[in-house]
C-alpha positions in Angstrom: 0.0 0.0 0.0 1.2 3.5 -0.8 -0.1 6.8 0.5 0.1 10.0 -1.6 0.0 13.6 -0.5 0.0 16.6 -2.8 1.4 20.0 -2.0 2.1 23.3 -3.7 -1.3 24.4 -4.8 -2.5 27.9 -4.3 -3.7 31.1 -5.9 -1.7 32.6 -8.8 -2.4 35.2 -11.5 -2.8 34.2 -15.1 0.6 33.8 -16.7 2.2 32.7 -13.5 3.7 29.4 -12.4 3.3 26.8 -9.7 5.0 23.5 -8.9 3.0 20.7 -7.4 4.7 18.0 -5.5 3.3 14.5 -4.6 5.2 12.5 -2.0 4.6 8.8 -1.4 4.9 7.0 1.9 4.5 3.4 2.8 6.5 1.9 0.0 9.3 2.8 -2.5 7.7 4.8 -5.2 10.2 3.9 -7.9 8.3 1.1 -9.4 4.9 2.9 -9.8 3.8 4.7 -12.9 2.5 8.1 -11.8 0.0 10.6 -13.1 -1.6 13.9 -12.5 -5.3 14.5 -13.0 -7.5 17.5 -12.3 -11.2 18.3 -11.7 -12.7 21.7 -12.3 -16.0 22.7 -10.7 -18.9 21.1 -12.4 -16.6 18.9 -14.7 -15.4 15.4 -14.7 -11.9 14.6 -13.6 -9.4 14.6 -16.5 -6.0 13.4 -17.3 -3.2 16.0 -17.2 0.2 14.2 -17.3 1.9 10.9 -16.6 5.3 9.4 -16.3 6.4 5.8 -16.7 8.0 3.9 -13.9 10.5 2.2 -16.2 12.1 4.6 -18.6 10.6 7.9 -17.5 8.6 8.5 -20.7 6.1 11.3 -20.3 2.6 11.9 -21.6 0.6 15.1 -21.6 -3.0 16.2 -22.3 -3.2 18.4 -25.4 -4.6 21.3 -23.3 -1.4 21.7 -21.2 1.3 20.4 -23.6 4.2 22.8 -23.7 3.2 24.5 -20.5 3.3 21.8 -17.9 6.1 19.3 -17.2 6.0 16.1 -15.1 9.1 14.8 -13.5 10.1 12.5 -10.7 12.8 12.1 -8.0 12.9 8.5 -7.1 15.3 9.2 -4.2 12.7 11.5 -2.6 9.7 9.3 -3.5 8.3 12.4 -5.2 6.7 13.3 -8.5 6.3 16.9 -9.6 4.1 18.9 -11.9 5.7 22.2 -13.0 3.0 24.5 -14.3 3.9 27.5 -16.4 1.9 30.1 -18.3 -1.1 29.3 -16.2 -4.6 30.2 -17.5 -7.9 30.7 -15.6 -9.1 27.5 -17.2 -6.4 25.6 -15.4 -8.3 26.2 -12.1 -9.1 22.8 -10.6 -8.3 20.4 -7.8 -5.2 18.6 -8.9 -4.7 14.9 -7.9 -1.7 12.8 -7.9 -2.2 9.1 -8.7 -0.1 5.9 -9.0 -0.6 2.5 -10.6 0.2 -0.8 -9.1 3.9 -1.6 -9.2 5.4 -2.4 -12.6 2.3 -1.3 -14.5 2.6 0.3 -17.9 1.9 4.0 -17.7 -1.5 5.1 -19.2 -3.7 8.2 -19.5 -6.7 6.3 -18.2 -8.0 7.2 -14.8 -9.4 3.7 -14.2 -5.9 2.2 -14.3 -4.6 4.2 -11.4 -5.0 2.5 -8.0 -3.7 5.1 -5.5 -4.8 8.6 -5.2 -3.9 11.6 -3.1 -6.5 13.9 -1.5 -5.9 16.7 -4.0 -4.6 20.2 -3.9 -6.5 23.3 -5.1 -5.0 25.4 -7.9 -6.8 28.7 -8.6 -5.7 31.0 -11.5 -7.1 34.5 -11.5 -7.5 36.5 -14.6 
């Protein structure tokens, strides 16, 4: 079992940046594929970014490609989401997620088995 906790959310003006962190406890995080999802008010949760446990390959939603970067630090059991050029439409609760160990990375929410409680990101215009 692994527990995930996000941090780094907050209020930022449009055009600004934030870096979200997700730290895992309970087990070594290295062998888990990891993803970030978000849910805006009144909308379904959607995929944002993911990183493979094996080779570090990354995947991004079209809406944030070129502005957000996912990365990992296995030594710190942490995955990051660097968010630049933020827009009001990026406002959402952001969730960190992880698959079972040694599972191929995907963009599908249903394939992620562990979730953090979420962190609020609000972008003002």
